N, C-alpha and C positions, 0 to 999 in steps of 0.2 A: 504493499500500499504506499501511496506517495505521502511525503511529509505534510503536504498541504491539507491532506485528509485527516490526519492526526490533529493538525492546529484547529480546524474546523470543528472536529468532534470534540475536543477538550474545551473550547471556547463556547459552544452551545451547552455543554455539560456543566461548565462554571456558571453559566448565565442561570441555568435552572437551579442549581444547587444554592446559588447565591441568593435568587429569588425566594425559594422555600425558606432558607435560613432567615432572611429579612422580614419575611411575613409572620414568621413564628415569634421572632425575637422583638419586633418593634412595631408601634403602633401608628407612628408618623410617616407620612408619604415621603418626606425629605430623606430620613434615615433608611427607609426601605429602598429607595432609589440609591442613595449613597452607597450602602453596604452591597447592594447587587452589582453596581459598577465595579467596586473594589475588588469583590470576590471574582468577577468575571475577568478583570484585568490581571489578578494573580494567577488564575488558570491559564491565560493566555500567554503570560510571560514565563510561566513555570513549563509549559510544553515546548516553548522555544528553546528554553535551556536544556531540557532533556534532549531535544532533537540536535542541538549542537554538539553535546558530548557523544551522542550516539553516532551521528554521521561522522564525527571526528575519529571514532574508533574504527568504523566500517571502511572510511576512506583513508586509512593509514597508509597503504601502499602508495608509492611515488612512481608514476610512469614518465619515462623519458621519451623525447621525440626522437625516432630513429631516422635520421635524414637518409642515409643509404638505402634503407628499405623503402621509404617513400619515393625516392627517385627511381628505384627499381620498378616500383608498381606504376608510377606515372609513365615511364619509358614503355612499359609493356602495353599500357593502355593506349599510348600514341601509336604504337606499332599496330595495334589491332584497328585502330581507327583509319590509318593509312591503308591497310589491306582491304578494309570495307570500302573505302574511297576507291581504290583500284578497281575492285569488283563493280561497283556502281558505275564507274566510267566505262568499263568494258561492256555492260549491259546497255549503257546509253549509246555507245558507239554501234552495237549490234542493231539496237532499235532504229537509229538514224540511218544506218546502211539499209535496212530493210525498207524505211519510208522511201529512200531515194530509189531503190530498185522498183519499188510500186509505182512511182512517178515516171520512171523511164519507160515502163511497159505500156 
């Protein structure tokens, strides 16, 4: 599951937990709103901290850019493109030759 899904889930969960806690604890609307927002913000920030540490552990490996391998791949693709271009040119010459023969007849 993507990290955005975790953030959304914990933020919504924090909102409802904060709302239930605030309604049970306070009678004034101001305090209900304030504590709901504070608890939601806590859940939002908490899941971000957890994801930062989790992704830091998962993405611990460092990958370097291998220039030689990249150049070999690029050269192979360029070679394939040139071969296809030559095949298409040969087909076009054949088609063009057939058209000229039909016009001459």
